[in-house]
Steps between C-alpha positions, in 0.01 A plus 500: 500500500372650824818400683711646219305827507580530870869474412460764228311737733774478762814493284424709191492840680829404668653403164581153629510188282164328461671162472787495746525448792210260561214608726602543863360616832562872541536457877747212535629474142424127479430370150137396460416148391212360301282463808538873568406610151171326424273792400243598767511160673849552647394823667191333649686186610787696660260755656684780326834423668841400367554127551861562603497802733130532586481868403177619342492614141245713319170342394534705181710219351199271529261766365718557192509125434124469548427802279728367228327162504157662481615720212627192314161334543335825393701510178401142422133574574480828304711413194502122495805275453675707235780748442285796605463348846877466531562857384227638724642316799851630425371859491303450822806349671696814411220713644519304826873574515437868428229518766727394784826659386337840457322455833831436675747717310303750286664338198342347191766276343561556130549127445142420603361789295692385191358148530145637526554716192645200316191296586285778356695499175483120465125499566461774240695301242276201569190716444641636174577150375142394579308809388734693273436873469187479717727457804691822429430864581380685188583865438295634211581848369377685194730785395295601199234365267764303314745414780400250765721308742427194712768398748492174694703489820550217753256529787770421756731781391220758484376384840848529651540853361156609621545343844843647564403834346190531718700441816773743393232766449342426839840511673582832333171666596501357855856618561405853394190497722655349814853639444666164559540175306168319497584185301814296439637392164440140603126570500530653152688197366249260656213695345668466161547125548136455600401709198684245285278226644167684524528728197420872480124478550243455774682208664802715578274781625326251728839379627596859579172583676511183713855584612409860583187406697689226686782741579255762629325249725830365636627853560189601693509183710871551578435857613203393712703235684793741535758300302570794267439872473351713224841581351655155537575299189315177432632263235268494200655185352298259720176664384608479137606138548172397663302680230715334233431151634128572508503630142706214357256244639169686510542794263206401282270509804650798683526735202126538424419505872748779575450698181122505547563710812690762303380474139180419319568165334 
């Protein structure tokens, strides 16, 4: 999976096929064999060089493979050997793709966002099958003494609407304040997809706060080292992706820890 994610990260923004042609060296064009494609170990054994032309290639390929393997183990450890582990790992794999594509191209691919949203819907259906109405969002409204309505809505759909809506509101206000676009539509779509997984409550708020704090820290560090200025754009997708991975695996631990800093719980 890690090797495949490297292919996706490189080819998807270029709208190239993810299947054909087979993996090749970008320097000499030589097709890579099995010995070149063993995750992590090939990079170490070949000292980060192409076996055919000797040119160096980025260690990021190895890091993506290593991160993917660790995330697979994390899914197994957190959820156990079940369908939730598979779905969680699929969502996290998409977040890894988003992290690097947005970092390189300032693009969040719709395909990855759609898969994350689909995972959220499937997980929600599983919860509803297990817990019935208790797994849904309840809207209770009394119009009069004699008229009372209770509406049950899927948690994933409400979460997607709240997540995307919050980011649209933030983008609108920020654009009016700073007089330039402050957030891309890819960020809005990703927020909606993560809302489908995390729901509309404290977990999504924790996801948002973690991303904002991470983005602020990264921005300050980049300005201090001189890699960007105060008015330069920084991609927000990597912060959202990192926060999303943390929340999918450790949301139950992070949510009370983060919320206790902002709310009385």
